[in-house]
DRENTOR-697453 format. One record per residue (C-alpha): residue number from 1; x, y, z. Coordinates in Angstrom, 3 decimals, always signed. Example, Ala and Ser with C-alpha at 12.3 -4.5 7.8 and 13.67 -1.06 7.14 Angstrom:
! DRENTOR-697453
     k         c1         c2         c3
     1    +12.300     -4.500     +7.800
     2    +13.670     -1.060     +7.140
//
This chain:
! DRENTOR-697453
     k         c1         c2         c3
     1     -5.340     -2.699     -2.578
     2     -1.711     -2.070     -1.835
     3     -0.201     -5.200     -0.523
     4     +3.115     -4.814     +1.124
     5     +4.000     -8.205     -0.368
     6     +4.791     -6.409     -3.645
     7     +8.274     -7.051     -4.860
     8    +10.020     -3.742     -5.550
     9    +13.148     -5.025     -7.193
    10    +14.685     -8.199     -8.579
    11    +18.300     -9.185     -8.456
    12    +19.815     -8.094    -11.818
    13    +21.655     -4.927    -12.532
    14    +20.818     -2.508    -15.324
    15    +23.672     +0.037    -15.025
    16    +24.925     -0.711    -18.510
    17    +21.481     -0.306    -20.014
    18    +20.902     +2.889    -18.183
    19    +24.135     +4.405    -19.507
    20    +23.305     +3.233    -23.062
    21    +19.952     +5.027    -23.012
    22    +21.325     +8.189    -21.447
    23    +19.806     +7.520    -18.061
    24    +22.918     +6.710    -16.046
    25    +23.956    +10.175    -15.157
    26    +24.836    +13.357    -16.957
    27    +24.648    +17.012    -15.935
    28    +24.118    +20.407    -17.382
    29    +21.119    +21.503    -19.451
    30    +19.660    +17.937    -19.672
    31    +19.254    +17.848    -15.858
    32    +18.566    +21.541    -15.194
    33    +15.701    +21.788    -12.724
    34    +14.891    +18.062    -13.098
    35    +15.215    +15.472    -10.329
    36    +16.393    +11.961    -11.112
    37    +14.859     +9.228     -8.908
    38    +14.995     +5.452     -8.718
    39    +11.844     +3.610     -9.822
    40    +10.510     +0.295    -11.050
    41     +8.214     -0.306    -14.045
    42     +4.601     -0.529    -12.870
    43     +2.700     -3.771    -13.199
    44     -0.052     -2.317    -15.304
    45     -0.814     +0.737    -17.535
    46     -1.238     +3.872    -15.434
    47     -5.046     +3.813    -15.169
    48     -6.141     +5.003    -11.679
    49     -8.461     +2.003    -11.213
    50     -5.857     -0.428    -12.411
    51     -2.861     +0.662    -10.362
    52     -2.638     -1.079     -6.960
    53     +1.126     -1.270     -6.418
    54     +3.759     +1.241     -5.164
    55     +5.611     +2.095     -8.311
    56     +2.568     +3.005    -10.333
    57     +1.157     +4.749     -7.382
    58     +4.099     +7.167     -7.332
    59     +3.264     +8.285    -10.861
    60     -0.428     +8.719    -10.129
    61     +0.353    +10.967     -7.150
    62     +2.154    +13.379     -9.533
    63     -0.265    +12.978    -12.452
    64     -3.664    +13.347    -10.634
    65     -5.556    +15.242     -8.026
    66     -8.875    +13.971     -6.734
    67    -11.659    +15.016     -4.425
    68     -9.253    +14.711     -1.504
    69     -5.508    +14.380     -0.918
    70     -3.745    +12.944     +2.068
    71     -1.578    +15.575     +3.685
    72     +2.114    +14.696     +2.988
    73     +3.062    +15.377     +6.585
    74     +0.038    +14.350     +8.678
    75     -1.841    +11.921     +6.391
    76     -5.067    +13.755     +7.079
    77     -7.646    +13.618     +4.229
    78     -8.042    +17.148     +2.964
    79    -10.367    +18.574     +0.326
    80     -8.774    +19.361     -3.014
    81    -11.311    +19.367     -5.891
    82    -14.154    +18.714     -3.434
    83    -15.658    +21.896     -2.081
    84    -17.790    +19.826     +0.294
    85    -19.049    +16.285     +0.801
    86    -22.321    +16.208     +2.727
    87    -24.440    +13.528     +4.276
    88    -27.268    +13.282     +6.827
    89    -27.221     +9.480     +7.240
    90    -23.678     +8.271     +6.453
    91    -25.058     +6.395     +3.457
    92    -26.197     +9.050     +0.973
    93    -23.639    +11.694     +0.077
    94    -23.747    +14.899     -2.065
    95    -20.392    +15.953     -3.551
    96    -19.880    +19.523     -4.696
    97    -16.785    +20.495     -6.697
    98    -14.680    +23.592     -6.688
    99    -14.462    +25.761     -9.824
   100    -11.382    +26.203    -11.958
   101     -9.989    +22.675    -12.338
   102     -9.040    +21.330    -15.715
   103     -7.086    +18.501    -17.111
   104     -3.709    +19.275    -18.746
   105     -5.363    +18.913    -22.290
   106     -7.740    +21.750    -21.435
   107    -10.827    +19.703    -20.613
   108    -12.770    +20.785    -17.573
   109    -12.951    +18.631    -14.510
   110    -16.656    +18.040    -13.839
   111    -18.921    +15.757    -11.885
   112    -19.129    +13.580    -14.952
   113    -15.265    +13.192    -14.910
   114    -15.556    +11.370    -11.564
   115    -18.776     +9.426    -12.164
   116    -17.547     +8.071    -15.584
   117    -14.171     +7.170    -14.115
   118    -15.731     +5.286    -11.174
   119    -18.259     +3.453    -13.351
   120    -15.312     +2.416    -15.594
   121    -13.349     +1.218    -12.678
   122    -16.141     -0.817    -11.208
   123    -17.270     -2.601    -14.348
   124    -16.137     -6.256    -14.315
   125    -15.432     -6.339    -18.138
   126    -12.859     -3.565    -17.742
   127    -10.777     -5.853    -15.506
   128     -9.550     -3.050    -13.199
   129     -7.582     -4.237    -10.194
   130     -8.945     -1.548     -7.943
   131    -12.615     -2.444     -8.705
   132    -13.174     -3.518     -4.995
   133    -12.798     +0.013     -3.905
   134    -16.165     +0.722     -5.428
   135    -17.856     -2.198     -3.584
   136    -19.558     +0.117     -1.063
   137    -21.430     +2.013     -3.811
   138    -24.954     +0.839     -4.479
   139    -25.217     -1.360     -7.611
   140    -21.706     -2.712     -7.382
   141    -23.003     -6.378     -7.345
   142    -24.775     -5.762    -10.673
   143    -21.696     -4.261    -12.498
   144    -19.243     -6.581    -10.852
   145    -20.850     -9.876     -9.857
   146    -18.907    -12.637     -8.185
   147    -19.872    -15.018    -11.003
   148    -21.271    -14.488    -14.509
   149    -21.500    -11.405    -16.629
   150    -22.454     -7.887    -15.460
   151    -26.161     -7.177    -15.316
   152    -25.566     -3.451    -15.573
   153    -22.909     -1.128    -16.965
   154    -23.107     +1.735    -14.437
   155    -23.395     +1.934    -10.636
   156    -26.970     +2.682     -9.615
   157    -25.607     +4.613     -6.642
   158    -24.050     +7.347     -8.792
   159    -25.897    +10.220    -10.283
   160    -24.629    +13.465    -11.949
   161    -26.818    +16.428    -10.972
   162    -24.865    +19.157    -12.831
   163    -21.313    +19.973    -13.746
   164    -20.350    +20.618    -10.114
   165    -22.547    +18.199     -8.318
   166    -23.048    +14.417     -8.027
   167    -24.594    +12.101     -5.520
   168    -23.461     +8.798     -4.095
   169    -25.592     +6.213     -2.415
   170    -23.765     +3.425     -0.543
   171    -25.051     -0.028     +0.089
   172    -24.202     +0.228     +3.802
   173    -23.496     +3.076     +6.242
   174    -19.896     +4.105     +6.145
   175    -19.324     +7.308     +8.049
   176    -15.700     +7.737     +7.076
   177    -16.174     +6.915     +3.377
   178    -15.295    +10.462     +2.281
   179    -11.775     +9.973     +3.751
   180    -11.146     +7.111     +1.393
   181    -11.475     +9.441     -1.639
   182     -7.838    +10.459     -1.749
   183     -6.892     +7.013     -2.981
   184     -5.852     +6.694     -6.631
   185     -8.829     +4.561     -7.748
   186    -11.099     +7.584     -7.183
   187     -9.332     +9.972     -9.459
   188    -11.251    +11.723    -12.265
   189    -10.642    +10.969    -15.975
   190    -10.996    +13.161    -19.009
   191    -13.321    +12.211    -21.876
   192    -10.070    +11.698    -23.958
   193     -9.597     +8.499    -21.872
   194    -12.923     +7.135    -23.265
   195    -12.684     +8.501    -26.776
   196     -9.273     +7.014    -27.580
   197     -8.265     +4.710    -24.770
   198     -5.152     +3.377    -26.521
   199     -3.819     +6.896    -27.156
   200     -4.469     +7.847    -23.506
   201     -2.582     +4.701    -22.288
   202     +0.370     +5.649    -24.477
   203     +0.587     +9.123    -22.932
   204     -1.728     +9.550    -19.969
   205     -3.434    +12.872    -19.343
   206     -4.274    +13.896    -15.862
   207     -4.951    +17.008    -13.724
   208     -2.004    +16.988    -11.329
   209     +1.105    +19.115    -11.030
   210     +3.049    +17.110    -13.645
   211     +2.436    +15.797    -17.122
   212     +3.957    +12.756    -18.817
   213     +6.659    +13.847    -21.281
   214     +7.785    +10.362    -22.413
   215     +8.074     +6.769    -21.201
   216    +10.677     +4.215    -22.290
   217     +9.624     +0.993    -20.620
   218    +12.488     -0.574    -18.736
   219    +14.460     +2.708    -18.824
   220    +12.852     +5.976    -17.774
   221     +9.585     +7.807    -17.344
   222     +9.914    +11.588    -17.728
   223     +7.485    +13.728    -15.825
   224     +7.475    +17.537    -16.380
   225     +5.985    +20.387    -14.406
   226     +2.588    +21.513    -15.717
   227     +2.909    +25.355    -15.660
   228     -0.892    +25.835    -15.842
   229     -1.661    +23.552    -12.948
   230     -4.704    +25.118    -11.072
   231     -3.922    +23.701     -7.626
   232     -2.272    +25.328     -4.681
   233     +0.584    +22.784     -4.546
   234     +2.465    +23.373     -7.812
   235     +5.721    +21.525     -8.494
   236     +8.777    +23.277     -7.079
   237    +11.069    +21.687     -9.597
   238    +11.076    +21.381    -13.470
   239    +10.267    +17.703    -13.479
   240    +11.067    +14.172    -12.293
   241    +12.921    +11.535    -14.290
   242    +11.930     +8.177    -12.866
   243    +14.753     +5.792    -13.812
   244    +14.157     +2.076    -13.838
   245    +16.389     -0.089    -11.653
   246    +15.978     -3.822    -11.028
   247    +18.494     -3.835     -8.178
   248    +18.295     -1.213     -5.464
   249    +22.014     -1.735     -4.682
   250    +22.751     -0.400     -8.150
   251    +20.570     +2.600     -7.455
   252    +22.330     +3.260     -4.267
   253    +25.765     +3.129     -5.953
   254    +24.515     +5.596     -8.588
   255    +23.351     +7.932     -5.777
   256    +26.800     +7.795     -4.166
   257    +28.511     +8.492     -7.538
   258    +26.362    +11.561     -8.257
   259    +24.423     +9.959    -11.142
   260    +21.120     +9.872     -9.262
   261    +19.422    +12.343     -7.002
   262    +16.965    +10.225     -5.021
   263    +16.615     +6.647     -3.797
   264    +13.470     +5.842     -1.809
   265    +14.363     +2.376     -0.627
   266    +17.839     +2.009     +0.931
   267    +18.912     -1.619     +0.486
   268    +19.265     -3.689     +3.681
   269    +22.921     -4.379     +2.904
   270    +23.629     -0.590     +3.103
   271    +21.792     +0.239     +6.289
   272    +24.911     -0.245     +8.505
   273    +26.791     +2.476     +6.467
   274    +24.109     +4.758     +5.218
   275    +24.428     +7.431     +7.898
   276    +28.170     +7.616     +7.320
   277    +27.566     +7.724     +3.575
   278    +24.804    +10.378     +3.464
   279    +24.756    +12.043     +6.867
   280    +21.703    +14.328     +7.067
   281    +20.594    +13.265     +3.556
   282    +19.394     +9.900     +4.892
   283    +15.633     +9.608     +5.643
   284    +14.268     +7.098     +8.073
   285    +10.725     +7.735     +9.243
   286     +7.565     +5.726    +10.066
   287     +5.233     +4.680     +7.265
   288     +1.814     +3.154     +7.061
   289     +3.131     -0.355     +6.500
   290     +2.892     -3.422     +8.648
   291     +4.612     -6.825     +8.010
   292     +2.756     -9.900     +9.170
   293     +2.805    -13.740     +8.983
   294     -0.674    -14.878     +7.834
   295     -2.113    -18.384     +8.260
   296     -4.069    -20.395     +5.742
   297     -7.279    -20.732     +7.804
   298     -8.699    -22.846     +4.944
   299     -6.256    -25.578     +5.905
   300     -7.880    -27.653     +8.695
   301     -4.541    -28.122    +10.412
   302     -4.420    -24.348    +11.005
   303     -8.117    -23.511    +11.064
   304     -9.311    -26.272    +13.375
   305    -10.664    -25.425    +16.906
   306     -7.685    -25.188    +19.357
   307     -5.214    -24.195    +16.672
   308     -5.492    -20.567    +17.871
   309     -3.191    -21.620    +20.742
   310     -0.583    -22.782    +18.295
   311     -0.806    -19.540    +16.362
   312     -0.520    -17.433    +19.489
   313     +2.373    -19.608    +20.684
   314     +4.278    -19.077    +17.455
   315     +3.740    -15.269    +17.816
   316     +5.174    -15.390    +21.349
   317     +8.180    -17.464    +20.132
   318     +9.469    -14.533    +17.967
   319    +11.954    -12.070    +19.379
   320    +10.883     -9.021    +17.373
   321    +13.135     -6.637    +19.171
   322    +16.245     -8.597    +18.293
   323    +15.308     -9.074    +14.642
   324    +14.392     -5.442    +14.013
   325    +17.636     -4.402    +15.714
   326    +20.035     -6.789    +14.077
   327    +18.507     -7.483    +10.631
   328    +16.852     -4.132     +9.949
   329    +19.085     -1.743    +11.883
   330    +16.035     -0.204    +13.557
   331    +14.276     +0.681    +10.296
   332    +11.455     -1.520    +11.634
   333     +9.629     -1.298    +14.950
   334     +8.151     -4.365    +16.709
   335     +4.380     -4.436    +16.150
   336     +1.986     -4.552    +19.025
   337     -1.243     -4.331    +16.995
   338     -2.559     -4.771    +13.462
   339     -2.499     -1.144    +12.291
   340     +0.312     +1.402    +12.136
   341     +1.696     +4.218    +14.461
   342     +1.218     +6.721    +11.630
   343     -2.536     +6.610    +12.280
   344     -2.044     +8.100    +15.720
   345     -4.481     +7.558    +18.620
   346     -7.282     +9.461    +16.930
   347     -6.887     +7.315    +13.774
   348     -7.056     +4.036    +15.672
   349     -3.510     +3.049    +16.537
   350     -3.352     +1.631    +20.102
   351     +0.027     +0.338    +21.213
   352     -0.076     -2.885    +23.114
   353     -3.535     -3.839    +21.911
   354     -2.184     -7.293    +20.862
   355     -1.257     -7.882    +24.544
   356     +1.223    -10.667    +25.518
   357     +0.480    -12.485    +22.257
   358     +2.913    -10.043    +20.631
   359     +5.466    -10.171    +23.360
   360     +8.454    -12.570    +23.420
   361     +7.810    -15.295    +25.926
   362     +9.663    -18.454    +24.955
   363     +8.506    -20.691    +27.829
   364     +4.832    -19.751    +27.451
   365     +5.132    -20.136    +23.641
   366     +6.288    -23.701    +24.003
   367     +3.491    -24.393    +26.488
   368     +0.739    -22.916    +24.322
   369     +1.836    -24.828    +21.215
   370     +1.784    -28.066    +23.272
   371     -1.678    -27.264    +24.634
   372     -2.948    -26.564    +21.077
   373     -1.879    -29.993    +19.855
   374     +1.619    -29.137    +18.636
   375     +2.866    -27.965    +15.277
   376     +1.108    -29.764    +12.358
   377     +3.411    -32.614    +11.333
   378     +5.932    -31.467    +13.982
   379     +7.153    -28.538    +11.867
   380     +6.111    -25.134    +10.649
   381     +7.127    -23.791     +7.194
   382     +7.209    -20.071     +6.517
   383     +6.473    -19.324     +2.772
   384     +7.992    -16.317     +0.999
   385     +8.967    -15.291     -2.503
   386    +12.670    -15.768     -3.213
   387    +13.188    -13.307     -6.000
   388    +14.237    -10.536     -3.595
   389    +17.148    -11.150     -1.231
   390    +16.027     -9.491     +2.043
   391    +13.106    -11.811     +2.746
   392    +15.184    -14.862     +3.232
   393    +17.263    -13.026     +5.826
   394    +14.348    -12.129     +8.137
   395    +12.482    -15.409     +7.483
   396    +15.536    -17.278     +8.655
   397    +15.773    -15.036    +11.637
   398    +12.160    -15.790    +12.506
   399    +12.815    -19.487    +12.264
   400    +15.969    -19.242    +14.405
   401    +13.928    -17.512    +17.121
   402    +11.121    -20.024    +16.994
   403    +13.590    -22.971    +17.010
   404    +15.438    -21.536    +19.907
   405    +12.219    -20.857    +21.863
   406    +10.974    -24.433    +21.263
   407    +14.348    -26.078    +21.831
   408    +14.266    -27.792    +18.396
   409    +16.625    -27.288    +15.495
   410    +14.121    -27.927    +12.666
   411    +10.781    -26.877    +14.189
   412    +10.657    -23.983    +11.749
   413    +12.105    -23.741     +8.253
   414    +11.708    -21.262     +5.453
   415     +9.781    -22.283     +2.338
   416    +10.920    -20.153     -0.640
   417     +8.669    -19.772     -3.629
   418    +10.542    -18.910     -6.897
   419     +8.949    -15.633     -7.860
   420     +6.501    -13.053     -6.506
   421     +4.046    -14.021     -9.292
   422     +4.245    -17.690     -8.283
   423     +3.855    -16.746     -4.639
   424     +0.717    -14.690     -5.396
   425     -0.699    -17.535     -7.539
   426     -0.340    -19.953     -4.708
   427     -2.158    -17.605     -2.401
   428     -5.088    -17.000     -4.793
   429     -5.392    -20.735     -5.451
   430     -5.453    -21.448     -1.652
   431     -2.443    -23.797     -1.907
   432     -0.480    -22.595     +1.109
   433     +0.042    -25.351     +3.697
   434     +1.632    -23.146     +6.396
   435     +2.159    -19.510     +7.419
   436     +3.156    -17.126     +4.673
   437     +4.674    -13.627     +4.631
   438     +2.100    -10.976     +4.193
   439     +1.679     -7.344     +5.110
   440     -0.076     -4.172     +4.156
   441     +0.697     -0.674     +2.925
   442     -2.276     +1.504     +3.702
   443     -4.428     +2.799     +0.890
   444     -5.806     +5.549     +3.116
   445     -5.012     +6.449     +6.715
   446     -8.013     +4.815     +8.424
   447     -8.022     +1.932    +10.865
   448    -10.770     +0.453     +8.713
   449     -8.259     +0.030     +5.911
   450     -5.990     -2.131     +8.054
   451     -8.790     -4.421     +9.196
   452    -11.697     -4.847     +6.796
   453     -9.783     -5.600     +3.566
   454     -7.589     -8.218     +5.305
   455     -9.790    -10.001     +7.891
   456    -13.456     -9.434     +7.014
   457    -15.174    -12.531     +5.638
   458    -14.342    -12.913     +1.899
   459    -12.755     -9.446     +1.796
   460    -10.615     -8.798     -1.315
   461     -7.217     -8.978     +0.498
   462     -8.154    -11.727     +2.961
   463     -5.613    -14.199     +1.579
   464     -5.779    -16.465     +4.611
   465     -9.645    -16.619     +4.377
   466    -10.158    -15.845     +8.105
   467    -13.841    -15.601     +8.927
   468    -15.319    -14.619    +12.250
   469    -18.976    -13.489    +12.596
   470    -18.254    -11.353    +15.654
   471    -15.382     -9.573    +13.902
   472    -17.549     -8.857    +10.842
   473    -20.356     -7.500    +13.096
   474    -18.085     -5.149    +14.906
   475    -16.618     -3.819    +11.674
   476    -20.117     -3.164    +10.342
   477    -21.048     -1.352    +13.547
   478    -17.870     +0.766    +13.353
   479    -18.485     +1.739     +9.725
   480    -22.019     +2.865    +10.615
   481    -20.924     +4.863    +13.624
   482    -20.986     +8.646    +13.069
   483    -18.964     +9.533    +16.184
   484    -15.274     +9.019    +15.224
   485    -14.192     +8.112    +18.801
   486    -16.869     +5.467    +19.041
   487    -16.017     +4.143    +15.586
   488    -12.407     +3.827    +16.450
   489    -13.222     +2.108    +19.751
   490    -15.453     -0.390    +17.998
   491    -12.712     -1.128    +15.416
   492    -10.366     -1.735    +18.285
   493    -12.858     -4.198    +19.795
   494    -12.675     -6.031    +16.485
   495     -8.839     -6.022    +16.727
   496     -9.114     -7.767    +20.183
   497    -10.742    -10.673    +18.383
   498     -7.637    -10.839    +16.102
   499     -5.511    -10.931    +19.263
   500     -7.384    -13.939    +20.539
   501     -7.579    -15.807    +17.197
   502     -4.330    -14.680    +15.657
   503     -5.136    -15.209    +11.947
   504     -2.012    -13.253    +11.208
   505     +0.997    -12.550    +13.459
   506     +1.934     -8.857    +13.603
   507     +5.675     -8.676    +13.180
   508     +6.850     -5.043    +12.743
   509     +5.879     -1.581    +11.511
   510     +8.038     -0.679     +8.519
   511     +9.750     +2.650     +8.154
   512    +10.249     +4.506     +4.943
   513    +13.886     +4.968     +4.140
   514    +15.563     +6.992     +1.440
   515    +18.613     +9.032     +0.567
   516    +19.335    +11.936     -1.719
   517    +22.147    +13.859     -3.304
   518    +23.438    +17.303     -2.362
   519    +22.016    +18.586     -5.625
   520    +18.471    +18.694     -4.180
   521    +16.770    +19.773     -0.933
   522    +13.438    +19.845     +0.795
   523    +13.146    +16.049     +0.430
   524    +10.689    +14.113     +2.516
   525     +8.571    +10.921     +2.426
   526     +4.828    +10.945     +2.991
   527     +3.091     +8.585     +5.376
   528     +2.880     +6.044     +2.533
   529     +6.731     +6.086     +2.303
   530     +6.495     +7.769     -1.147
   531     +8.644    +10.838     -1.845
   532     +6.809    +14.143     -1.920
   533     +8.059    +14.841     -5.434
   534     +6.355    +18.175     -6.019
   535     +8.049    +19.679     -2.966
   536    +11.614    +18.835     -3.908
   537    +13.851    +21.764     -4.817
   538    +16.864    +21.617     -7.160
   539    +19.767    +23.612     -5.589
//
């Protein structure tokens, strides 16, 4: 699952190292037709089922094509390798593949390519981070039990019928399940992956518009156009050099100096000047990302009856408009629900669904907190990882707003945690004593993805451990609904419970921001805030 809590960059510069390895600039034949872009080393090897963070996801989008792909402009799930996905009951599906698809090593893409990949991703002993994406397929509990060893090695809900056909049985009705299949976890794998796993990890082989040319960890990953790519969206450039930066300010400086073509995360310190620096080569557009403050509902001080008034009061004490304007220079939009505007009305976004709980009302905030028994211990601490600079700025701004609303200087204070890894370890160990920064970057453009993984009882990304039987029931009903309008309306009914209980405070929707050099054109970000690399042209 793509948590928006992932740290993109640390604080050290690598300009000297980049120059030393030949990645800090250059021109002529070495850059002919190739786009240079800022990047960060991925957390794990580039296995589709083991990549759940943004940097690795960028590579998989270039290296693979699956049954579906999310339209780079609209986000709609569109068939790619799937010819059709059919069901009569929203629980049993038949998948039929198109002809003509191969991996870059010449292997054919068949039904077995998908079934073997999904079985590998789901099996507990393979320790794949995206294993929860297979939880809806029948037999998941046997191959990935909560405790103990697997009782089976393959998912009972998967069956290969022939080279072009396989069937899927889910363990519950899930009418929009086919639209999840554009996510990286569901990509096919060649038999080379299983025959010599170490060799494949060293140089991954996929079926997308690019191949891996070379990878120097900590320096650069070179992707090159695959000339025999069978899809209808071939690369419009010769390749992409993904250059590793540990400081986005250094990347931005290289962009200005002409040593880099593309930066897809403009640093906060540069937002005031970016339009003057880049003009029309600055990108600022909505993305499927929401920032929240989540509560540790396992802590009785925050999960007790009546504490919902305190949580709602804190939400109303936050002046979102002022913070997004002054801290983020309007690259964020105050949130009024728990999803994202990129979904659109048909996809489930409903502005204002949170109601007055997401509006700034200082006097009512103070009243609600008092009615709810006051802040635990008289103070609220907001936890965040301190290894990236921008979080402290907005956490301090949140506390300033809360303190001003409550008329107390120290009612709210930031609680920095040293590193992102330490922060995540505290979350998984349930050791948070107060609200903590959270958020979500969508895996696929469905309202279900913004609700079920984060707030359903015992869901994989439910770090605050919120549990509400009525919410769970509505999510189950929505998943089983075959009429999209009714499904969306039922999910929105579940959201209304979040507005009452406030297990997480919606703060703002995050835009994707980027900038590029005059050496390239046709540059855009997709709804996930990732550059559409294959569309970029070198002038």
